Phi, psi and omega in degrees: 000123175296156190292152171301166188288336175206158176289138181234348183241145175288162178297144168224167179287142179300138173277100189281150168079177177230158177293153187271342181203183171083029179262010172086184188293334177303310176296317176312325186288004183287352185285148195298138179268188178303150185296153179286342180298146180090349179234022186293353179257357177275150176300160176301128174240181180291327180293321172303310181297326178295318185293320178284310183308316181301336175280347184249358185303308177303313182300321178290332172291322177295329173299311178301317181297321181290312181297323182296328178282353182231056186292137172224134180290180179301129187088358183227031193267044183295322189293307182299321184288322174293325178293310182303306181302321181296311185296316192278335172288322173295336179275356175091015173277154174276113188246142178233127180252169177074022183271114178070029190114234181266010181301150175233132172248131187230123187243124176244117180266121183282168179283353179233155179296159177176202181266172175243123180237161183236153174230123180250139168223133183266158196240332195284158183263160180280131171296162186304325181281354184270351186268140180245141353292155183280143179229129177311134167078006182295133182283162185291155179206157175276064183276000188243355175090012178293336172296316171300320181293312174305314178294322171298316179297321175296314178305315180298311174311311185290322182293314181291330173296322178290339174256023189295330178303331178257352186281133170259143171085195184230141174241123183255123185256124182250097180270112193252130173278173162063028181290318187297333180259007178065028183237339188290326186289319185288324177295321180285326175290324183289328173295349175093022186298327177291310181296315185294320181276337177076023176306126174271341187200161188220144184223145180206161172244156169222139175302138183216165194274043179257166175293143178300132185107352184244147174236144173245120183271162189223067177293112175082357178247200183162241183212143176294158168278204179205148182219151183234153175220148173230133180239115179265121184247151184230174177095165189296340187246021182307320186288318171302311186295321173301320180296320182287316179304314183302321181292324183295310184301320180294332180292348178289346186287139180255341181249117181286131171306127181293141185234358179220171175303316184296317176307319182284327174301321176299313179307309182298325180288321186290325184291341181266356184266117174304140182050029183273188184295343185258012171272348180200113187204172172222130171241122179228144177214131182218156181221159173266131183224175177236131173284184180289343178266000177095003182275148179274121184232159165253127176252123185232135165239146181207156182225158179199160174219133358285171188303319184302349176283348187303316178296322170302318179291331178285329174288329174289323167304314179296318175304314180298318187286335179299340180288351182243113181301135176086357181291138186243119186256131174230149174245097192290343178203156176305140177302156178265133189290151176296144164277110182244109182280126179307135180289329189286324183289325180290321176297320180293326171294319177301315179294322179302307185293328176295316173300317191269325186235002175101147181308323185295340186268011183230134171222175190228133169280109176271337177238194183244146178286131194278341194254006179225149173245186190195125184273355171295355170302330179291324176290319177294346175276344181266319181212153179288167178170202188225149169224122190232138173270132182264109177301131177231031179260117185291159178296138186072357174279156178277157182308325180294338178287340183252002186264116185295149177090354174265149183291355175266009185282112181225090187285150177279112188306330184298346177295331181307305177303317175299318180291314174315308184290320182298306183285326177305305183302312182296313187294324177296325179291313184295324182290329182290328177091000000 
C-alpha cells in the first residue's frame, strides 16, 4: 500500500508484543482438524486446510521475523525474493524468478482438472521517508506489512502443496516487487505474467486496522487512485499568489487528515458505514515550489472516490487557476487508477469466509480509505478478483498499532495464520470452479 498523502500523527512509543488471548473463534479454529487420511479422494476442504496450516504457524511467524529483519525497498527486494523462491521450490512448485524486476512466480498444479487462479503478495519495504512521522535519515522498514503479506503467501502455497493430491486446478503465486512506488504490478503485467500463467482471476490480502481474527471484504470499494497537477504563476507577486492558490486547492478536500488516535478510529468506523463519508470524498494536498528555471509553481496531488470524480477535479484545478492571470496548468502524468473491487467476487468471498471461519470473522468496507493507493489496481483492471483487509490489531491495542506506514505499526503476528487459513480455503474453492 502506498503511503498516505502526508504525516499527520505525532511520534509515539511502539506498542510491544501481542495480547495473549481473547481474539475469538477465528483464531481458535487453528487447532488441528481430523487427519487427512481416509479422505484423499475428497476435494480440499477447510478441515484439511486447518490441519496442515496448524503445523506451519510457528515457522511462518519465524519467516515473517526474518523478512522483517531484512527490509529492502522497491527495486531491491533480493532477500525476500530469494527466500520465497527457495521455500516454494522446496515445496514442489514451479518457480520463476526475475519477473518484472525481483518478482517471483510460483505455479502449483493440482492433481485434478479445474480453473487457474492467482494470488498476489507484495514484498518491498517502506523507504524511510514513507514512514510517519518523517525523520531525517530513517532507514527502510516493513512498516506496511508486506513481510506479513509475503509470509501469508508462502504459507498458502505450502498448505496447498501438501494438499496437491486433493487440489483441483492451478494456483499461480505472484510475489510482487515495487508496490510502494506503484511500479511492480505494471512491470509484472508487462512481463506477461497473466498470459503465461493463464490466470482467470486474482486475489490478495493487505494488513488493515481491524481486530486480529477478522477480515474486511471490499465489494465495490477498494482504494483511490491519484492524480497530479502543476500550476506555474508569473509576475512580481507570484509567490504570494501561489500560496493563495495552494490553499484554495487544499480547500477542495472533503476529508480531514486524522490527527489523533480517535480520528483514526473514526476513519475505520466510517469506512465500514454504508452511505458514510468515505463512500464519496476528495483528498487534496498542494505545496509551493520553484522549478529549475526559477519559476514559481503550485504542485498538487489529489485522490478521490469514486474514480469518476478525477475529471471533475482536473476541471476544478483549472477553474481555480483561471483567477490568476497568466497561470499555466499542466497535468504531468496520467492519473493512476483507483483499485475497484468487483462486488460479486467480494460478496462470494464473504460468504465463503463466514462458512469457513465464522460470522464474527468477517466485516465489510463500504467506502475506501482515503489516504492510500495500491498498484494491485492494475491486476484488477485485467482480470476479476478480490482484495481483502487482514486484521492485525491486537486485543486491547490502539488503532495506531495496526495502521500501516506509521512508526507505531506493530501487527499481531497471529494474523498470518488467519490469512493462510482464509486464503488457502478460498483459492482451493475458486480453482475447483
